[in-house]
N, C-alpha and C positions, 0 to 999 in steps of 0.2 A: 528452409526450416531453421528456426533459431535454436542453437545448441546451448543448453544450460548445464553447468557442472555444479552439483551440490557438494561442497567440500566438508566432509565430516571430520571434526576435530574432537577426539574422545576425551572424556566421557560425553556422550551426546544425549539429547532428549529426543526420543522417537517421534513425538508429535511434531516438533520443529523440523526434524529430518525429512519427514514424509510430506509436510505441508506444500512445498513447491510443486511436487509431482501432482498432488490432488488438484491444485488450481490450474497450473500451467498446462497440464496434459488435457484439460477440458477445452482448450482453445483450438479452433479449426481455422485454417486459412487456405483459400484456393482449393477446397475439396479435400484437404489433408490436414494432418496435425500441424499446429503452429509452432510447437516446441518439442524438442527432444531433450528429456531430462535424465541425467545420469548421476547417481550418487557415487562419490569416490572418496579416497582417504590416502594419507601418506604411506601407511603400511596396511595393505589389504588383508582382511581376515575378520575375526570376530571382535567387535569393538564393545567396550564397556558402555552401558547406558543407564539412565536413571531408572529406578524401580527394580534394580537388581537383575535386569535382563541383559542379554547380549544381542548385538545387531551385526549381521554378517554383511560386509561390504567387499565386493570382489574386484573393484576397479581402482587403479592407482592414479597418480598425479598427471599422467598423460591426458586424462580427461580434461583437466584444467587448461592445458596447453591448447586443446582443440576447441574450447568453448567460446561462445560469444559473450555469455554472462556467467559469472561465478557467484554463488550464494553460499555464505558461511552461516549455518544455523547455530543455535545455542550450544554452549560447551561449558563444562566445569573447569576447563584449562584456561582460565582468564589471564594467567600470567606466564604460562609455560607450554605454549603450543609447540608442536614439532617443528624444528628448524626447516625441514624439507617443505612443509606446508607453507611456512612463511615465505620461503624462497619462491615457491610456485605462485603465490599471490603477488609478490613484487614483480615477477616476470609478466604476469597477466596484466597488471596495471601499466607496466612499461609498454606493453603491446596495445594499449588502448581499449582493453576489454572493460565492460561494465562489471562492477563488483558490488555486491550487496551483503548485508549481514542481518541476522534476526537476533534480537535480544542480546545476550552476552557474546554473540559472534562479533560484535563491535570491538571487543577486547583483542580478538585475533587480528583484525584489520589494523588496530592501533599498534600491536606488537610488530607488525610488518612495516610500520611507518607510513601506512597509507592514509591515516587520518590527520597527520600533522598539518596544522594550519587550516583545517577544514571544520565545518560545522557537522556534528554527528549526534546521534541519540542512542539510547539503550533503555532498558527497563528503568523506571524512575528510582527503584530501590538500589540500583547499581550505578547511578549517574555520578554520585560524589566519588565513588571508588575509581571510576574511569577517569574523572577529572584529576584526582590526586596522582594516579599512576602515570597519566599521560597529559601533562600540563600544556603541551603544544596543541591539543585538541580543543576545539570550541564545543563543549558539551551543552546541548539544549535538551533538558529533561522534560520539556513540555510538548514534545512532538510525538506523534505516532510513527512518523518516519521522516527522514531528512535526506535530501539529495544535494550534494555538493560536487559539481562536475560529473565524473563518471562513477562516483561512489554514492551508494544509497544505503542508509542504515535504518533499521526498524527498532521499535521499542520492545515491549514484552512479547512473549510468545504469540498471543492472539493478534498482536499488531503485525506479525508476519503475514497474516491474511491480507491486511491492508496494503502491505508492501508488495506482495505478489500481484494483487489487483492493480496497483499503481504501475508495475512493470508491464502488465498486459495492456493497460490503457495506453502507455507510452509507445508500445510496439504495434498494437493492432486497433486501438481506439476504444471509445467508451462502450460501444455495443458489445464488443468481444469481452470486455471486463465484466459487463453486466451479465452476459450469458454464463461466464465462468462462475460468477457469484451465485447465480441461480442454481447452477449444477451442484455447487457445494453447499447450498442452502445457507449462505451468509449474506450480510448486508453489503450491497454493492459499493456504497461510499459511506464511510464513517468519518464525519468531519469533527474537528476539534483536536485537542491534544491530550496528553496524559494527566493534565491537571484535574480533569473531571474524576479521575480514579485516585489521585493522590489525596485530594481533600477529604473524600468520604469513602467508606468501605463500599464495595460492590454489593448490591442488594441480593438477598438469598433467592429471590424470584423476580421475574419481570411482571409486567401488567400495569405500567404507568398509565394514568388517564390521558397522558399526552400521546400515547401510541395511536389512539383512535383519531386524534386531531391530525397527526402527521400522515396517517393513512388516507384520510379524507383529502388533505391538501394535495397529495401526490395524484389523486384522481381528478383534481380540478386546477392543475397548473396553468391551463389555458385561460383562466379568468383571474381578475384581481382578487387577492385574499387579504383580509384585514386581520389585525390582532384581535379585535372583538369577536370575529368569526371563529378564529382558532380557539380562543378562550371558551366560547360557547360550546364548541365541539368537545373540548376537554373538561367542560363543566367546572371551570375555575375562573377566578378573576383575571383580568389582563395582567395585573401586577404579578400574581402567582404564576401565570403562564410564562412570563418572561424570565422570572427567576428560575423556575424548574426546567424550562427549556434549555437555558444556558448551562445549568448544572448537569443535565443529562447528555447534551450533545457537544458542549464546549463552544457553541456559537449562539448568537441571538436568533430569534425566529425569522427575522428579515434576511439575515445572512444565510440561514439554512434554506429558505425559499429560493434565494438567488442561486445558490449552489445546485439545487434540484432542477431549477429551470434551465440552467446552463447544461446540466447533464442530459436533460430531455432534448435540448436543442442539438447537442452534439450527436446524440443517437439518431435523431431525425436527419441530420446532415449526412450521416454515414449510410443510412439504410433506406432512404426515400429519395424521390426526385422532386420533392417540394421546393418551391422557390425560397429564397432567404426570407422574404416577407412572410410567407406561409409558415416557415419554421419558427420565426419570431412570434407569430400570432399563436401558434399551437403550444408553444412553450411558455407563454405568458410574459415574454420580454417586450411586447408592445410593438416594436418597429425593427426593421432591418438595421437601422443605424444603431439602435440600442444593443442589438445582438452583436454587431461588429465591434462596438466599444468594449463590451464585456469580454468577448472572446479574445480580442487583442490584449486586454489588460491581464487576463488570466493565462493565456497560452501563447501570446505573441503571434497569433495567426488570424487572418481574415476568414470569414465563413467559407469563401470559395477555396482558399488554400487548404483549410481543414478538410473540406469535402474531397478535394482532389487527392490529398494524401491518404486519408483513412478509408474512403470508399473504394479506392483502388486496391488497398491491402486486403479488404474483405473479398 
């Protein structure tokens, strides 16, 4: 079982604090839970939280020392985290543990010196502040999450969902990440960066005409899909489709289709005994050679190596 310490640095956001448990504890491996998630803090007790409420955390920093992964959620202590918490993070990094942050949790990692010389992200509205306060950090405000070595940083609070699914994918594969996303009723893979949110305000409600086109495409990944077909499903012109698609997802329609095909191929490799040729055909990648090239380019693994690794973990 993979042990995860969620390190609360008060004042905390309850949503961010509970998010890792909601997603990670939905993962099963070998007939049992894939993760053991424990919330801890430097001084156990009732912690201040947003919304004028208090959060009781009963475990201390010994949880960090025993963990395989440490996640630091959002905090209002962007420049004055507890020294004991910073020391615990430094010790965890020195021991080779994976360390992640959600939103302003990146400031805590930066205070501990863990982001020096690394690429990191945070909420786009805090990116300039992070860069000014910690000039040794390479801040990339256009990412939903960024991994640099054993350090993974996430953007705004909702991007913590993407980060947790990314961790599940890395540990247990695409099928496990998709299952966790379904259990939490969230999008399994949200491609693109924060720029789609920085440029324009989030809409008050969903219901884009492109939703129907994307849903249709996911049901027909095993066949060629053209831009005119997608545009017809969305009832817009090809030009409008391309513009809106990029604005809504952060990537072009062709790039989105390729990402979805690769995700389908990975899940088939993990969960079926289909040959590589059959997997390539059912995911719409055409040939085994095409699948090998794309998988190597994205993950640095052949289909056989990917199947050997993640099918065994399931």
